[in-house]
N, C-alpha and C positions, 0 to 999 in steps of 0.2 A: 259614674257607675262603672264597675268592672265589666269587661267585655263578655265574661261568662254569664253575668247577670243580664246583660243586654240581650243575649241570645237564648236565654232560658224561657221556657214556656210553662214553668210551674204555676199551678193555680189557674191556668187558662182552659176554658171550655171551648173545644174546637169541633166544628162539624165539617165533614168532608162528604160531599155527595159522590156516589159512584166509587166508593172506596175500595171495592174489590176488583176494579178494572186495571188496565195496563198502567195508567198514570196514578190511579188511586192507591194501589198497594204501597209503592215507595213513599207517597205523600203521607198516608196514614202512619206508616212506620217511622218516618223522619220526625214528624210532629210529636209522636208519642215518645220517641227517644230523647227529645228536647225537654220532656217533662210534662207535656200537655195531657189533659184528659180528652181523648179523641173519640168522636162518634162518627161511624160511617153509616150512611143512609142511602138506600136504593130500593127499587121495586122488589129485588130478589133478596129477601131477608135471610134466607139460608145461606147464600154466598157470603153475606156480611158476617153472619154468625160463625161460619167456618174460618173466615179471616180473623175474627176476634179471638178464637180459640188458639190459633197459631201465635198471634202476638202476645196473648196473655201468658203463654208458656215461656215467653222471653221476659216476662215481668213488666210488660207494657200495659198502660191503663187505656184499653180500647173497648168500645161498646158498639153494638149494632142496633139500629132502628129501621123502620121501613117508611118509605115515602115514594109516591108517584108524582113527580114534579109536574106532570101534565094535568093533574087533578087538583084544583084549588083547595078543595076540603081536605085532601090528603096533606097538602102543605101546611094548612092551618092546624091540623092534628099534630103534625111533627113539631110545630112551633110551641104548642101547648105542652107537648111531652117533654121537650127540652127544658121548658120553664119549670114544670113540676118535678122532673127527675134530677136536673142538673142546676137549677136556679137561674138559668139564663144562657147567654152565649157571648163569647169574646171574639172568636175568629170564625169566619165562614169561608170554606174553600169550595168554590163553585166549579166542580169538576165533571159532573154527570153529563153524558152525551148519548143520544140514541143515533143509530146509523141505519134508518130504514131505506134510504136511497142507495142503490148499489152502482149506478152508472148514470151518465148524461141522459141516456134514452129511457131511464126508468119511468114507470107510470107517474103521472102528475099527482096521484093520490099519495105516493111516497113522499113527494116534496111537501105536501100539505101536512102529512103526519109529522115529518121532521120539524116543520115550523111550529106545529102545536106543542111539541115537547121542547125543542131546542131554542126556540125564540120566545113564545108566549110563556111557556112553563118555566124557562130559565129566568125571565124577568120577574115572574110571580114569586118564585122562591127567593130570589135575590132581595126583592122589596120586603117580603115578610121577615127574612132573617136580619136584614138591616134594621127593621123595626125592633126586633128582639135585642140586637146588639145595643141600639140606642137606648133602650130601656134600662140597660145595665151601666150606662154612663159612657159607652163608646167602645170601639175596638177596630178590627180590620177585616177586609174582605179580599180574597185572592181569587181572581178569575183565571181558569186554566183554558187558554185559547190555543193557537197553533200558528206556526210559521205559514200554514196554508191560509190563514186569515190575513196575511200580509203580502203574500206574493202569489202569482198564478202558478199552476202546476208545471213542473218540469217533466214533461212526458218522456224524456230520454231516460228517466230512472226506470221506466217500465219496459224498455226495449229488451227483447229476448225472454220475456216472461208472459204468462197468460193472465196477468192481473188486470188488464184493461185500464181505461182512464179512471182517475178518481172521481167520485161523485160531486156534483156542484154544490149541494146543500151544505156540506161541511165547510166549504170555503166561505159561503155566504154567512152562516151564523157565527163562525169564528171571527170573521172580520167585524161583524156587528158587535160581538162581545168586547173587542178591543175598543171600539168607539164608545160603547156604553160605559166602559171603565172610565174614560175621560169625562163623560157626562156626570157620572155618579161621584167622581172625585170632587166636582164642584158642588153638587146638590147635597151630598151627605156630610160635607165638612162641618157644617154648623151643628151636626149631631155627634161630632167627635168620632166620625168614622172615616178612615182612610181606605182607599181601594186601589189595588194594583193588579197587573195582569202578567202572566207568564205565557210566552208563545214558544213551546218546544218544537224542535225538529223531530226527526225519527228517534224512537226510544225502543231499545231492545226489551223483549218480554219472554215469558216462558214459551210463547208460540213461535216457532221458527219461521223466518222469512225466507222466500226463495233466494238461493245463492246468487243468482244473476242480479236480482234487485239490489242485494247488499253490495255487490261489486260495483254496480253502476252508482249507487248512492255514496258509498264511502270514499270513492276516488274524488268526489267533489267537496269533501269536507277537509279543511286543513289539518284537523286533528286525526283524520283518517279512520273515523269510526262513528257509529251512532252513539247516542247518549245511553248511560246506564242508570240504574236505580239511584245510585249515590249522587249523580249529577243533578237530579231534580230535588232530592231531599234537602240538600244544603240551601238551595235557592228559596224553597217554600218556607223553610224554618226562618230564614233571614227576613222574608216579607211578613211573616206572622209575628215576629218578635219586635221588641223595642229598638233592636239594632237598625231598623229601617223606619223609625218613627217620623222622619222628615221626608219620606218618599211617598208620594201620593200622585195618582193618575198616570203612572208609568206602565209601559208595556215592555217587558224584558225578553228579547229574542234569545233563546237558548238552542243554538243550532251548530255549535262547534266551529263557527266562523264561516259556514257555507255561504252566507250572504255578505260577508265582509267586503 
């Protein structure tokens, strides 16, 4: 098969949760640019619809639906809507994340809420979307984790800033997502579903970061910078396409060599 065909996502139905977020926007754009029909789903339907309008003006096939992954009935409703409106699902990008916990000393209730959404809810939507993919003959799942799920926090990045220490729940559930990827790679293989994980480092966004943090961070990266939108677009298209058909159960660290 020609390499352009291997990387093509034409005729693929793709769901991206949290598509209007920092990682979600370039992921949705890249998958649609590769020819996929991309659906972004989150609690904030208005944000998804705004994103859809921007990408549709570029000629991209992007749609917005609503889901609260912490609510099982909402997940089931999304599953049925995908089946009715698009005929099924080929690719699921598990990207949505809530950040209720703001620091190590945050109330325990914030930790509980984070686990409800980012652990229980994440597993629920993954299992239901896997069932939908299996019903169509198979496909692929891409988990968006983080280098923070692989390594402890480098607190020197925050020196000279008022950002404080990073919250522990994010490290906990991103580490769990990486291990769950390996588990599901074994369990879902019989259903012709392969699953891989991307663990990004820092990614630039429209919201500026403190100059001192950027200085502290960038000097530790051999490439001398944070990731841009294009850096994650290529990787997610690769994992969603037939170009990666023999890759299963992997976690790809995308940190510019920071941990080389």
